[in-house]
Every structure is written in C-alpha cells, then in structure tokens.
C-alpha positions as CSV (number, residue, x, y, z in Angstrom):
1,X,-33.8,120.3,-22.0
2,X,-35.6,122.8,-24.3
3,X,-34.0,126.2,-24.8
4,X,-35.7,129.3,-23.2
5,X,-38.0,131.0,-25.8
6,X,-37.0,134.6,-26.6
7,X,-39.8,136.4,-28.6
8,X,-38.8,139.3,-31.0
9,X,-41.9,141.4,-31.4
10,X,-40.5,144.1,-33.6
11,X,-37.7,144.5,-36.2
12,X,-34.4,144.7,-34.4
13,X,-30.8,144.9,-35.7
14,X,-28.9,141.7,-36.6
15,X,-26.4,142.7,-33.9
16,X,-29.2,142.2,-31.4
17,X,-29.8,138.6,-32.5
18,X,-26.0,138.0,-32.4
19,X,-25.8,139.4,-28.9
20,X,-28.4,136.9,-27.7
21,X,-26.2,134.0,-28.9
22,X,-27.1,130.4,-29.6
23,X,-28.6,129.5,-26.2
24,X,-32.2,130.5,-26.9
25,X,-35.1,129.6,-29.1
26,X,-35.5,132.9,-30.9
27,X,-39.0,133.4,-32.4
28,X,-40.5,136.3,-34.2
29,X,-44.0,137.8,-34.1
30,X,-45.7,141.1,-35.3
31,X,-46.2,142.7,-31.9
32,X,-48.9,145.0,-33.3
33,X,-51.1,142.0,-34.1
34,X,-52.6,141.4,-30.6
35,X,-54.0,138.0,-31.3
36,X,-50.7,136.7,-32.7
37,X,-48.8,138.4,-29.9
38,X,-51.0,136.7,-27.2
39,X,-50.5,133.3,-28.9
40,X,-46.7,133.7,-29.1
41,X,-46.4,134.9,-25.5
42,X,-47.9,131.7,-24.2
43,X,-44.5,130.0,-24.4
44,X,-42.2,133.0,-24.1
45,X,-39.6,133.4,-21.4
46,X,-38.6,136.8,-22.7
47,X,-40.0,139.3,-25.2
48,X,-38.0,142.1,-26.9
49,X,-40.0,145.2,-28.1
50,X,-39.4,148.7,-29.4
51,X,-42.2,151.3,-29.1
52,X,-45.1,149.8,-31.2
53,X,-45.8,146.7,-29.1
54,X,-48.0,147.2,-26.1
55,X,-47.0,145.0,-23.1
56,X,-49.9,145.7,-20.8
57,X,-51.8,143.7,-18.2
58,X,-53.8,141.9,-20.8
59,X,-50.7,140.8,-22.7
60,X,-49.0,139.7,-19.5
61,X,-52.0,137.5,-18.7
62,X,-51.2,135.5,-21.8
63,X,-47.6,134.9,-20.7
64,X,-47.5,132.4,-17.8
65,X,-43.8,131.8,-18.0
66,X,-42.6,135.2,-19.0
67,X,-39.6,136.4,-16.9
68,X,-38.4,139.6,-18.7
69,X,-39.7,142.3,-21.0
70,X,-36.9,144.1,-22.8
71,X,-37.5,147.5,-24.4
72,X,-34.9,148.2,-27.0
73,X,-34.8,151.9,-26.2
74,X,-35.2,154.4,-23.4
75,X,-38.9,155.2,-23.0
76,X,-41.2,152.7,-21.4
77,X,-44.6,154.2,-22.2
78,X,-45.7,151.0,-24.0
79,X,-44.8,148.7,-21.0
80,X,-47.1,148.5,-17.9
81,X,-44.3,148.4,-15.3
82,X,-46.7,148.1,-12.4
83,X,-48.5,145.1,-14.0
84,X,-45.2,143.5,-14.9
85,X,-43.9,143.9,-11.3
86,X,-47.1,142.4,-9.9
87,X,-46.7,139.5,-12.3
88,X,-43.1,139.1,-11.2
89,X,-41.8,140.0,-14.6
90,X,-38.6,142.0,-14.9
91,X,-38.6,145.0,-17.2
92,X,-35.3,146.2,-18.7
93,X,-34.5,149.0,-21.1
94,X,-31.4,150.7,-22.6
95,X,-31.0,153.9,-20.6
96,X,-27.8,155.2,-22.1
97,X,-28.3,154.1,-25.7
98,X,-29.5,157.4,-27.1
99,X,-27.6,160.0,-25.2
100,X,-25.1,160.8,-27.9
101,X,-27.8,160.9,-30.5
102,X,-30.0,163.2,-28.4
103,X,-27.0,165.6,-27.8
104,X,-26.2,165.7,-31.5
105,X,-29.8,166.4,-32.4
106,X,-29.8,169.3,-29.9
107,X,-26.7,170.8,-31.7
108,X,-28.5,170.2,-35.0
109,X,-31.5,172.2,-33.9
110,X,-29.3,175.0,-32.6
111,X,-27.4,175.2,-35.9
112,X,-30.7,175.0,-37.9
113,X,-32.1,177.9,-35.9
114,X,-28.9,180.0,-36.1
115,X,-28.5,179.6,-39.8
116,X,-32.2,179.2,-40.8
117,X,-31.3,176.0,-42.7
118,X,-34.9,174.5,-43.0
119,X,-36.5,177.7,-44.2
120,X,-33.6,178.3,-46.7
121,X,-33.9,174.8,-48.0
122,X,-37.7,175.2,-48.4
123,X,-37.3,178.4,-50.3
124,X,-34.6,177.1,-52.7
125,X,-36.5,173.9,-53.2
126,X,-39.5,176.0,-54.3
127,X,-37.3,177.6,-57.0
128,X,-36.5,180.9,-55.1
129,X,-33.0,182.4,-54.6
130,X,-33.4,184.7,-51.6
131,X,-30.0,184.9,-50.0
132,X,-30.7,188.1,-48.1
133,X,-33.9,186.7,-46.6
134,X,-32.0,184.1,-44.6
135,X,-29.2,186.0,-42.9
136,X,-28.3,184.0,-39.8
137,X,-26.1,184.3,-36.7
138,X,-22.8,182.7,-35.6
139,X,-22.5,180.6,-32.5
140,X,-19.0,182.0,-31.9
141,X,-18.9,183.8,-28.5
142,X,-22.6,183.5,-28.0
143,X,-24.0,182.2,-24.7
144,X,-25.8,178.8,-24.5
145,X,-27.8,178.1,-21.4
146,X,-28.3,174.4,-20.5
147,X,-31.1,173.6,-18.1
148,X,-30.1,170.2,-16.7
149,X,-26.5,169.3,-16.6
150,X,-26.9,165.5,-16.6
151,X,-25.3,163.1,-19.1
152,X,-27.0,164.6,-22.2
153,X,-26.5,168.2,-20.9
154,X,-22.8,167.6,-20.4
155,X,-22.4,166.1,-23.9
156,X,-24.2,169.2,-25.3
157,X,-21.9,171.5,-23.4
158,X,-18.7,169.7,-24.7
159,X,-19.9,169.9,-28.3
160,X,-20.9,173.6,-28.1
161,X,-17.6,174.5,-26.4
162,X,-16.0,173.5,-29.7
163,X,-17.8,176.4,-31.3
164,X,-16.2,178.8,-28.8
165,X,-19.5,179.4,-27.1
166,X,-19.9,180.5,-23.5
167,X,-21.7,177.7,-21.7
168,X,-23.8,178.4,-18.6
169,X,-26.1,176.0,-16.9
170,X,-28.9,175.7,-14.3
171,X,-29.0,172.4,-12.3
172,X,-29.8,172.5,-8.6
173,X,-28.3,169.0,-8.2
174,X,-24.9,169.7,-9.7
175,X,-22.0,171.0,-7.5
176,X,-19.9,173.9,-8.6
177,X,-16.9,171.6,-8.6
178,X,-18.6,169.3,-11.2
179,X,-19.6,172.3,-13.3
180,X,-16.0,173.6,-13.2
181,X,-14.8,170.2,-14.5
182,X,-17.1,170.6,-17.4
183,X,-16.0,174.1,-18.1
184,X,-19.5,175.4,-17.3
185,X,-20.7,178.3,-15.2
186,X,-23.6,177.6,-12.9
187,X,-26.3,180.2,-12.7
188,X,-29.8,180.5,-11.2
189,X,-32.6,179.9,-13.7
190,X,-33.5,183.6,-13.7
191,X,-29.9,184.6,-14.5
192,X,-29.7,181.9,-17.2
193,X,-32.7,182.8,-19.2
194,X,-31.7,186.5,-19.1
195,X,-28.1,185.8,-20.4
196,X,-28.7,183.0,-22.9
197,X,-28.7,183.5,-26.7
198,X,-29.7,179.8,-27.0
199,X,-31.5,177.9,-24.2
200,X,-31.7,174.1,-24.3
201,X,-33.5,172.0,-21.7
202,X,-32.5,168.5,-20.5
203,X,-34.6,167.8,-17.4
204,X,-36.8,164.9,-16.4
205,X,-40.6,165.6,-16.6
206,X,-41.9,165.9,-13.1
207,X,-44.7,168.0,-11.5
208,X,-42.0,170.5,-10.6
209,X,-40.4,170.7,-14.1
210,X,-43.6,170.6,-16.2
211,X,-43.9,174.1,-17.8
212,X,-40.8,175.3,-16.1
213,X,-40.0,177.4,-19.1
214,X,-43.1,179.6,-19.5
215,X,-44.4,183.1,-19.9
216,X,-42.2,184.5,-17.1
217,X,-39.0,183.1,-18.6
218,X,-39.8,184.2,-22.2
219,X,-40.5,187.7,-21.0
220,X,-37.0,187.8,-19.4
221,X,-35.2,186.4,-22.5
222,X,-33.5,188.4,-25.2
223,X,-35.7,189.0,-28.3
224,X,-32.9,187.4,-30.3
225,X,-32.8,184.3,-28.2
226,X,-33.8,180.7,-29.3
227,X,-35.1,177.8,-27.2
228,X,-34.6,174.1,-27.9
229,X,-36.3,171.1,-26.4
230,X,-35.4,167.5,-27.4
231,X,-35.9,166.1,-23.9
232,X,-39.6,165.7,-22.8
233,X,-42.8,167.3,-24.1
234,X,-44.3,169.7,-21.6
235,X,-41.1,171.0,-20.0
236,X,-41.8,174.2,-22.1
237,X,-45.3,175.6,-21.8
238,X,-46.5,175.4,-25.3
239,X,-49.2,178.1,-25.1
240,X,-46.7,180.6,-23.7
241,X,-44.1,179.6,-26.3
242,X,-46.6,180.2,-29.1
243,X,-47.4,183.6,-27.7
244,X,-43.7,184.5,-27.3
245,X,-42.9,183.4,-30.8
246,X,-45.8,185.3,-32.4
247,X,-45.2,188.5,-30.4
248,X,-41.5,188.5,-31.0
249,X,-40.5,188.1,-27.4
250,X,-38.0,185.4,-28.6
251,X,-36.6,184.8,-32.0
252,X,-37.4,181.1,-32.5
253,X,-37.6,177.5,-31.2
254,X,-36.4,174.0,-32.0
255,X,-38.7,171.2,-30.9
256,X,-38.4,167.5,-31.1
257,X,-40.9,166.6,-28.4
258,X,-44.5,167.8,-27.7
259,X,-47.0,167.5,-24.9
260,X,-49.2,165.5,-27.3
261,X,-47.5,163.2,-29.8
262,X,-48.3,163.4,-32.6
263,X,-49.6,167.0,-32.1
264,X,-53.3,167.0,-32.4
265,X,-54.8,169.3,-35.0
266,X,-56.4,172.3,-33.3
267,X,-54.1,172.0,-30.3
268,X,-51.4,174.4,-29.2
269,X,-48.6,172.0,-30.2
270,X,-50.0,171.7,-33.7
271,X,-50.2,175.5,-34.0
272,X,-46.5,175.7,-33.4
273,X,-45.8,173.6,-36.5
274,X,-46.8,176.3,-38.9
275,X,-44.8,179.2,-37.4
276,X,-42.0,180.3,-39.6
277,X,-39.5,180.7,-36.7
278,X,-39.9,177.1,-35.5
279,X,-37.9,174.1,-36.5
280,X,-39.6,170.8,-35.7
281,X,-38.7,167.1,-35.8
282,X,-41.0,164.1,-35.0
283,X,-39.3,162.9,-31.7
284,X,-36.0,161.8,-33.4
285,X,-33.8,162.0,-30.3
286,X,-33.0,158.2,-30.4
287,X,-33.6,157.7,-34.2
288,X,-30.1,156.9,-35.4
289,X,-28.9,153.6,-36.6
290,X,-26.2,153.6,-33.9
291,X,-28.6,154.3,-31.0
292,X,-31.0,151.6,-32.2
293,X,-28.2,149.1,-32.4
294,X,-26.8,150.0,-29.0
295,X,-30.3,149.7,-27.6
296,X,-30.8,146.3,-29.1
297,X,-27.5,144.9,-28.0
298,X,-27.9,146.3,-24.5
299,X,-31.2,144.7,-23.9
300,X,-30.1,141.4,-25.5
301,X,-27.3,141.2,-22.9
302,X,-29.8,142.0,-20.1
303,X,-32.1,139.2,-21.3
304,X,-29.1,136.8,-21.2
305,X,-28.4,137.9,-17.6
306,X,-32.0,137.7,-16.5
307,X,-32.6,134.2,-18.0
308,X,-29.3,133.1,-16.6
309,X,-30.3,134.1,-13.0
310,X,-27.6,136.9,-12.8
311,X,-27.9,140.5,-11.5
312,X,-29.5,142.7,-14.2
313,X,-28.1,146.2,-13.9
314,X,-30.6,147.8,-16.4
315,X,-33.7,146.4,-14.6
316,X,-36.1,149.2,-13.9
317,X,-38.5,147.4,-11.6
318,X,-36.5,144.6,-9.9
319,X,-32.8,144.1,-9.6
320,X,-33.0,140.4,-10.5
321,X,-30.1,138.0,-10.1
322,X,-28.6,136.3,-7.1
323,X,-30.0,138.5,-4.4
324,X,-31.1,136.9,-1.1
325,X,-34.9,136.8,-0.7
326,X,-34.4,138.5,2.7
327,X,-32.6,141.5,1.0
328,X,-34.9,141.8,-2.0
329,X,-37.9,143.6,-0.3
330,X,-35.5,146.3,0.8
331,X,-34.8,147.4,-2.7
332,X,-38.0,149.3,-3.4
333,X,-37.8,150.7,0.2
334,X,-34.3,152.1,-0.5
335,X,-35.3,153.5,-3.9
336,X,-38.1,155.4,-2.2
337,X,-35.7,156.7,0.5
338,X,-33.5,158.0,-2.3
339,X,-36.4,159.9,-3.8
340,X,-37.3,161.4,-0.4
341,X,-33.6,162.4,0.2
342,X,-33.4,164.1,-3.2
343,X,-36.7,166.0,-2.6
344,X,-35.5,167.2,0.9
345,X,-31.9,168.2,-0.2
346,X,-31.6,172.0,-0.3
347,X,-28.2,172.0,-2.2
348,X,-26.2,169.5,-4.3
349,X,-25.1,166.3,-2.7
350,X,-21.4,165.8,-2.3
351,X,-21.2,162.4,-0.4
352,X,-23.7,159.7,0.5
353,X,-23.5,156.9,3.1
354,X,-26.0,154.1,2.7
355,X,-26.2,152.7,6.3
356,X,-27.7,149.2,6.8
357,X,-28.4,148.4,10.5
358,X,-29.7,145.2,11.9
359,X,-30.1,141.6,10.7
360,X,-29.4,142.6,7.1
361,X,-25.8,143.0,8.2
362,X,-25.5,139.2,7.7
363,X,-26.3,139.4,4.0
364,X,-24.8,140.8,0.8
365,X,-26.6,144.1,0.6
366,X,-24.5,145.8,-2.1
367,X,-27.5,146.1,-4.3
368,X,-29.0,148.6,-1.7
369,X,-26.3,151.1,-2.5
370,X,-27.3,150.9,-6.2
371,X,-31.0,151.2,-5.2
372,X,-30.3,154.3,-3.2
373,X,-28.5,156.0,-6.1
374,X,-31.3,154.9,-8.5
375,X,-33.9,156.4,-6.3
376,X,-31.9,159.6,-5.7
377,X,-31.5,160.3,-9.4
378,X,-34.9,159.1,-10.5
379,X,-36.6,162.5,-10.5
380,X,-33.7,164.8,-11.0
381,X,-32.1,163.7,-14.3
382,X,-33.5,163.6,-17.8
383,X,-32.3,160.1,-18.7
384,X,-33.8,156.8,-17.5
385,X,-32.0,155.7,-14.3
386,X,-30.9,152.1,-13.7
387,X,-28.5,150.1,-11.5
388,X,-25.9,150.4,-14.2
389,X,-25.9,154.2,-14.9
390,X,-26.8,155.4,-11.3
391,X,-23.1,155.0,-10.1
392,X,-21.9,156.7,-13.3
393,X,-24.3,159.6,-12.6
394,X,-22.9,159.9,-9.1
395,X,-19.3,159.8,-10.3
396,X,-20.0,162.5,-12.9
397,X,-21.3,164.8,-10.2
398,X,-18.4,164.1,-7.8
399,X,-20.6,162.3,-5.3
400,X,-18.6,159.9,-3.1
401,X,-20.8,156.9,-2.0
402,X,-20.1,154.3,0.8
403,X,-22.0,151.3,2.1
404,X,-21.9,151.1,5.9
405,X,-23.1,148.0,7.8
406,X,-23.6,146.9,11.4
407,X,-26.0,144.7,13.3
408,X,-27.2,147.4,15.7
409,X,-30.9,148.4,15.4
410,X,-32.6,149.1,18.7
411,X,-36.2,149.7,17.6
412,X,-36.7,147.7,14.5
413,X,-35.3,144.5,13.1
414,X,-33.6,146.5,10.3
415,X,-33.2,150.2,9.6
416,X,-31.7,151.7,6.5
417,X,-30.5,155.3,6.6
418,X,-29.3,157.5,3.7
419,X,-26.9,160.1,5.2
420,X,-25.4,162.7,3.0
421,X,-23.3,165.8,3.1
422,X,-24.5,168.7,1.0
423,X,-22.5,171.4,-0.8
424,X,-23.7,174.2,1.6
425,X,-22.1,172.4,4.5
426,X,-25.3,170.9,5.9
427,X,-26.1,167.2,6.4
428,X,-29.3,165.3,5.7
429,X,-30.5,161.9,6.7
430,X,-33.6,159.8,6.0
431,X,-34.3,156.4,7.5
432,X,-36.8,153.7,6.7
433,X,-37.7,150.2,7.5
434,X,-40.1,147.4,6.6
435,X,-42.7,146.3,9.2
436,X,-45.3,143.6,9.7
437,X,-46.2,140.5,7.8
438,X,-46.9,142.6,4.7
439,X,-43.5,144.3,4.9
440,X,-45.0,147.9,4.8
441,X,-42.4,150.5,3.8
442,X,-42.2,153.1,6.5
443,X,-40.3,156.4,6.9
444,X,-38.9,156.3,10.5
445,X,-36.5,159.3,10.6
446,X,-35.6,162.6,9.0
447,X,-32.4,164.1,10.5
448,X,-32.9,164.0,14.3
449,X,-36.7,163.7,14.1
450,X,-38.1,160.3,14.8
451,X,-41.3,159.5,12.9
452,X,-43.1,156.3,11.8
453,X,-45.3,156.8,8.7
454,X,-46.0,154.5,5.7
455,X,-44.4,155.8,2.5
456,X,-47.2,156.7,0.0
457,X,-47.2,158.5,-3.3
458,X,-47.8,162.1,-2.0
459,X,-46.1,163.6,1.0
460,X,-45.3,167.1,2.3
461,X,-42.5,167.8,4.8
462,X,-42.5,171.0,6.8
463,X,-39.9,172.3,9.3
464,X,-40.9,175.3,11.5
465,X,-40.6,176.7,15.0
466,X,-42.9,174.7,17.4
467,X,-45.7,176.9,18.6
468,X,-49.5,176.5,19.2
469,X,-51.9,176.7,16.2
470,X,-49.6,175.6,13.4
471,X,-51.5,172.4,12.6
472,X,-54.8,174.4,12.4
473,X,-53.2,176.9,10.0
474,X,-51.9,174.4,7.5
475,X,-54.9,172.1,8.0
476,X,-57.3,174.9,7.1
477,X,-55.4,176.0,4.1
478,X,-55.1,172.5,2.7
479,X,-58.8,171.9,3.3
480,X,-59.8,175.1,1.5
481,X,-57.7,174.0,-1.4
482,X,-59.4,170.6,-1.5
483,X,-56.3,168.7,-0.4
484,X,-57.2,165.8,1.9
485,X,-54.7,164.9,4.6
486,X,-54.7,161.1,4.8
487,X,-52.1,160.8,7.6
488,X,-49.6,162.8,9.5
489,X,-46.8,162.7,12.1
490,X,-45.3,165.6,14.1
491,X,-41.9,165.3,15.8
492,X,-39.8,167.8,17.8
493,X,-36.7,167.7,20.0
494,X,-38.2,169.9,22.7
495,X,-41.1,172.3,23.2
496,X,-40.5,175.5,21.4
497,X,-37.7,174.0,19.3
498,X,-37.8,173.2,15.6
499,X,-40.7,170.9,14.8
500,X,-41.2,168.6,11.8
501,X,-44.6,167.7,10.2
502,X,-44.8,165.1,7.6
503,X,-48.2,164.7,5.9
504,X,-49.6,162.0,3.6
505,X,-51.9,163.6,1.0
506,X,-54.4,162.2,-1.5
507,X,-53.2,164.5,-4.2
508,X,-50.2,166.7,-5.1
509,X,-50.0,170.3,-3.9
510,X,-49.5,173.3,-6.3
511,X,-46.5,175.5,-6.1
512,X,-48.7,178.4,-5.2
513,X,-50.2,176.6,-2.3
514,X,-46.8,175.5,-1.1
515,X,-45.7,179.2,-1.1
516,X,-48.9,180.3,0.7
517,X,-48.7,177.7,3.5
518,X,-45.0,178.1,3.9
519,X,-45.4,181.8,4.4
520,X,-48.3,181.3,6.8
521,X,-46.4,179.0,9.2
522,X,-43.0,180.7,8.6
523,X,-41.5,177.4,7.5
524,X,-37.8,176.9,7.5
525,X,-38.3,174.1,5.0
526,X,-41.4,173.1,2.9
527,X,-40.9,170.3,0.5
528,X,-43.4,168.2,-1.6
529,X,-42.4,164.6,-2.1
530,X,-43.8,162.7,-5.1
531,X,-42.8,159.0,-5.1
532,X,-42.3,157.5,-8.6
533,X,-43.1,153.8,-8.5
534,X,-40.5,151.5,-10.2
C-alpha cells in the first residue's frame, strides 16, 4: 500500500520533518508557484504551509484527496477555512507556539521605549555621541496596564513583575480570584488607562475591540505614558494614536502590528513609522527560531493524528478523529452556543455545565465539552483557540467545567444546554438543537425564555419589562439606521414581566445605536452577538 503523501510547501525546520516520521511520502514544492502547487496537490493527503502559500478554494479544487491543511503558525489568513470545511478538509494550526515569543517581544518594546534604545543606536551609528539626548526611565515601581489577561497577557505580567512593576489589568472575562493568583489587580478600562505608565494590549480583534484604545483613552493617559501593541493591528486607533503622539498627549508607542500590513505609503499607519517617539517592528511576534520550530513540530503531530484517523485537538474547523457521525453535527452547534454564552455573560464565568439531553446520551459526546469551551473563548482571548488549549484557558481562569448527560428531551430529539455560574452570583443558560433534514442549528432557550430561531451571523438580544410599543420603538430605530431585521422571536414568562427579544439582523449594529436603542426601551440587557464561523 502506498504511503500517504505529505506536501511541504514552504521551508520548515528539520525537526518538523523528523516529527512526521517515516510513515509518509514527504514531497516538497514552492507554494508561491501556483502552477507547481496545483500539480503537487493532485496527489497530496496533507499540505504543510507557513504564511506565503495561499490555500484557497482554487487550490483546494486541485486536491481531490486532501484531508488536512496544516499551518505552521498561529494566523490563518492564507487559508480559506470555509472553503476547506465545505471540501471536508481539516485545517490545523499551532495556537500556542508563539506565546512566549510574543510576550518577550512585548517586554522588548517596553524596554526600548523606556530607555530609547533604537533612537540612541541610530544616533551613535551616525557618528554622534549625545548621551544627554537619550535620558530614559526605569521600570522599577512604574505601573503597567495589561488589556487582556489571557495566556500572553499573563506571561507579560509575570515577566514585568520581575522588574518590580505594579501590574494592573483590564479583562471582563477574568475573575478577581484568577487575577489574584497572577499577582495582578483588576481595574476598569477607564481606571487602567489613567493609572498606567505603560499600556500593552493583548485582545482578540472583534467588532467590539477594534479601536478600543482611541482618542478618549489617549486623552485620559499620562503625558509620560507609552502604549504597546504586538497583538492585532486595529486594536489601537491609528489616527488617534498619531494625533496623541504628535500633540504630546502620550510619550510614545511600540508597534509590531498594523491595520494594513505592510503599512501603505500615504496611510495613517505609514505616517507612524517616521515619528521619533515610535518604535516599530514588522510583525515579529512569532519570528523566533524556537516559535517556528514549535509550530512545525506541533502541526506535524496533528497531521499524523489526522491521517491516522485520531482526534486532532488543534483542528480549527472540525474535530476530526473517531467521533460518531451522529455526534459530529453537534460540534459547530455547540461552538456557536459557546459564542452566544460569552456574548450574554455580564461578568466572568466561574463554572460551566455542558448538558446533553436526548438520544445523544447513548454516544461519546466528550468532544462537545471541548467545543463549548472553544466557542466560549473564540472571541474573548487574543490567541487562536483550539480543542487542545481551550481547557487550559478555562483552567487558567479558574473555570470548573462538567459534562452532564441524560436521555430526557421533551420537545426535540436532542437539546444541548450551556449552563454557567458567573462571578456576580447570577446564572446564565443557552440551549440549542439541530432540526430537520438539513440539521439547521437553532437557539431554543436563553435562561427561562423559550425561543426557536436559526443561529445566524448577526443577532441582538434584549431584555426589558414587557409593555406595549417596545417592538415599534426598536423597529423604527433599527430601520432609521438602515439595519434590516431578518427574523425575530419574543418570549416572556407572563404579561408585564421581563420579556426577551432576539433579532436576526443582516448587518452588525454600532455601539452608538446599541446605547440609543437600549436607553429608548429601558433595557435590562442589550447584547450584540457576532458568530465567528470555524
């Protein structure tokens, strides 16, 4: 029997090849040569890439027996995940390979800003000796504010504590108990920007976090403060940052990522490059030999698992492995329920039960617990989330997770409920099911409110006191803003009690409109839900 063909489309470390082992026919191709790539993909069972090779729908159409695309790194911008999923091709990456490198680069930027190292180097290299021109500042007893206390944020905190810095953080999904374990004080974002001498951001890029550090935050910061971003381009509003740096509202910035990469000449990001109080690097967060080797070895192991028919923890679109076909359709449903749960939670999660009711009780559904955690963390941490690191993320945050099963499901063949306790003492539950021959994913419950609505990309959930005219109020305001309501459900326990409206929208809603509509209907809760497809 011929060996499975593993195609190496870019230069990878020798350790990557060693990790694949002798069981495969390993071939090489220049992934940037499209014609050569297409020809090589014709017989490939797996392809390993870095960032230069584009695995899109066209490439996948030339790969009739491809089973897995492995990205030796974190980002997946060069892989069309949706097209791969449609083609039944697993996509894997190395979500934790670069976290130490990213944390260390953050510290490097902070030190470079504090001691003005790049500018001093440039001056001396030009033949000048201007010691007095490059007086810096110590980190000792200064305050560093970390926006996003996930794995990278926690590593940054540990490293900066060694400098005897005061470490404060803003992260709405981290409990005070977890922060206390890390020796970090939790603050509101407004408090954090006011108190920080150095501010570093480690959040995922979502509609809510894009531009979260902008003009308002810069005005509140100390004129001696510095900001650092090695996470995602766009988390800091670049136009506001440029204005703050030029006007002296803040002292400087360290940037490894930009909204447009490479920065386009004439754009705001490009204008930042020439400012004397800015330290820039060309997206080097994962650019260390160690991170590259870890990434290659990690995805090589995933390829072995995938081609061997085993569960692949680092799969980003399908779990893979020995999962019963009856269970497999529930995986994307539960991931979506996890995202909905995270969007509705008003305080950090402390415990989560993944309840499986109905015929699924007769199967091994342990993967659904992983899917729930993967969905929950997808839009709230900066790193890529997979089945392997989602339990670690929960453990780091002190979240206890249980899988609960029974065969009781009165209205549907199967119902899956995510039920969690929050740090403010409240509880939250969301329930979903798959219905019909097409197995449509539907949301069927939020807390005590029964609904039945297909899960789409854009939703809004509102809780308010039931009274006449509410639908007209929010319907008019959405209409005036050009937001089309594609579907809706209203549920209530009794007339005049608390009512829940969940809307399906054709486009996202601005924060300003959320505030306006929420105030108009006197909402107890108003949340936008943006579903990120695997």
